[in-house]
C-alpha positions, 0 to 999 in steps of 0.5 A, a space after each residue: 220826618 219832622 212836622 211844623 205845627 202852627 197854633 193860632 191863639 195863646 189861651 188855655 186850650 192853645 196851651 194844652 194843645 202845644 203841651 200835649 204835642 210837645 210831650 206826647 208827640 212821637 215825631 220831632 216837632 217845631 211848634 209855632 204859637 201865634 197871637 195878636 199879643 206877642 207877649 202872651 204868645 212868648 209866655 205860652 211858648 216858654 211855658 210849653 218849653 218849660 213844661 215838657 220832657 221833650 221841648 223841641 222847638 217852640 217859637 212865638 210870633 205876632 198874629 196880626 189882626 191887620 193881615 199878613 205880615 212877613 213873619 206870618 207868611 214865612 211861618 205859614 209857608 213852612 207849616 204843615 197844619 194850622 190848629 185854630 184855637 181862636 174864637 169861632 168868629 175868626 175861624 173863616 179867616 184862619 181857614 183861609 190862610 190854611 187854604 192859601 198856604 196849603 196847610 192842613 187845618 183843625 178847629 174847635 168851634 161850634 159856631 154853625 154859620 162859620 162852620 158852613 162858610 169853611 165848608 164852602 171855602 174848603 170844598 176844593 182844598 188840596 189839604 185836609 180840613 177837620 172842623 169842630 174837633 174839640 170835646 163837644 163838638 168833637 170827641 162826643 160826636 165820634 163816641 156817639 157815632 161809635 156806639 151807634 155803629 156797634 149797636 147796629 152791628 151787634 143787633 143786626 139792624 140799620 136803624 134805631 129809635 134814640 141816639 143821645 149824647 151829652 157833656 157837662 164842663 162842671 166845677 166840683 161844687 155849685 152854689 145858688 142862685 146860678 149853680 154854675 162856675 165858668 171853666 171855659 169861654 163865657 161867650 161860648 156859653 152865652 152863644 150855645 144858650 141863645 142860638 138854635 140846636 140842631 137835632 133829629 126828630 121822626 128820622 128828619 133833621 130839625 132846628 130846635 130852640 136852645 133850652 127848650 127840652 129840659 129833663 133830669 138825668 142820673 149818671 153814675 148815681 148823680 143827678 144833673 139837668 140836660 137841655 138842648 144847646 147849639 152846636 154840639 151835635 156837629 154833623 150827625 143830624 145830617 149824617 144820621 137823618 133816616 137812620 135814627 128816629 130821634 137824635 140830639 145833643 144836650 149840655 149837662 148842668 147842676 140842677 137849678 142852673 137852667 132855671 136861673 139862665 132862663 130868668 136872665 134870658 127873659 125879655 132879650 131878643 134872639 139876636 147876636 146883641 143878646 148873646 153879649 148881653 147874656 154873657 155880661 149878665 152871667 159874668 157879673 154873677 158867675 165866677 171863674 173857677 179853676 177846679 173842674 170836671 168833665 161829665 160826658 154820657 152817650 146812649 143808643 136805644 132801639 129794638 134788635 132784630 127779634 123785637 126786644 128793646 135794648 139800650 147801650 150806654 157809655 159814661 165817663 168822669 174826667 178830672 184834671 191831670 198832669 201832662 209833662 210837668 204841668 197840671 191841666 184842667 179837665 176842659 183843657 185836656 178834653 178839648 186839646 187831645 182830639 184836636 191834636 189827634 185830628 192834626 196828626 191824622 191829617 198828616 199821616 193820611 191823604 184827606 183833602 178838603 172838609 173832614 166832618 166828624 161823621 166821616 172819621 173812622 171813630 174806633 181808631 180815632 177814639 183809641 188814638 195815642 193822644 186821646 186814649 190817655 185822657 178819655 181811656 180806650 173804647 171797645 
């Protein structure tokens, strides 16, 4: 058995997706890398083929912005799964290609409106559509759901007081005044700061303003600031409303960053144009930095069946690591590995239509052969 894997995009995450599949996949693969600029796709295809111990076949193609080409039709017709590594605004278009050509589909975006559009589009699809499958949303939601399930099982309860999950894509060092460095998409950072977050308060799903609940947290002896941001909660507010009194996703940053961001946001209107303005302001002062680390934390708190208040916590610090002959940044591996795991899950199961994070059995997924080498196993 062999699989034809189609990757849309040729950025850093697409590179990592292709490399991890090529080097760690346990079946023969043909990988097609599509980008609007053919030269960039060819560069990434060469990088993957050169970097893996089992290169298989990696082919570049032009992913035309104008619509379907004969080359795209040929590749999509034989494709088994489309892994969408493009900006979230393009996700519905890529999802429609997947549905039309009967490919499975996996994406990364935290964009809520686009996710809802794909849910409607793929409702009766003949193939599976796993949405929001990266780090946050993605891995962190499965981890949070897992510890919720384990807590309820261990303490013989069906409701808890708190479910909190947090991720920080951070640099090794941070300097004034912004205390930050870009390790991933600036437009993604700006979007999650501007658009509303979704959470659960008093057992009900509610919208909350991003950056409206800043707090200090100490994880493994290091101090961070946390605050609400959009998209990271995935579908857990819907799935666990009525079971969790308070649930939220927050982004971790070094102390001082959120105060600086709020200074930049002051006076901006909460529209899409303000996302672009904030992005431009941040990019004017915040550098892009290669060395990075991922900090993540999840906790569940509630009373056990005897009335004793208990709390269960998981934290992880993930650093850059080598895949094949290449060194990948932490943001690349932690985002790409869950996406690849989701793609193989679809091909090895009978999922049809939309598969949201809460609908994936968390423990076997989190211990999958693509995820465990990056994140470690869960109990």
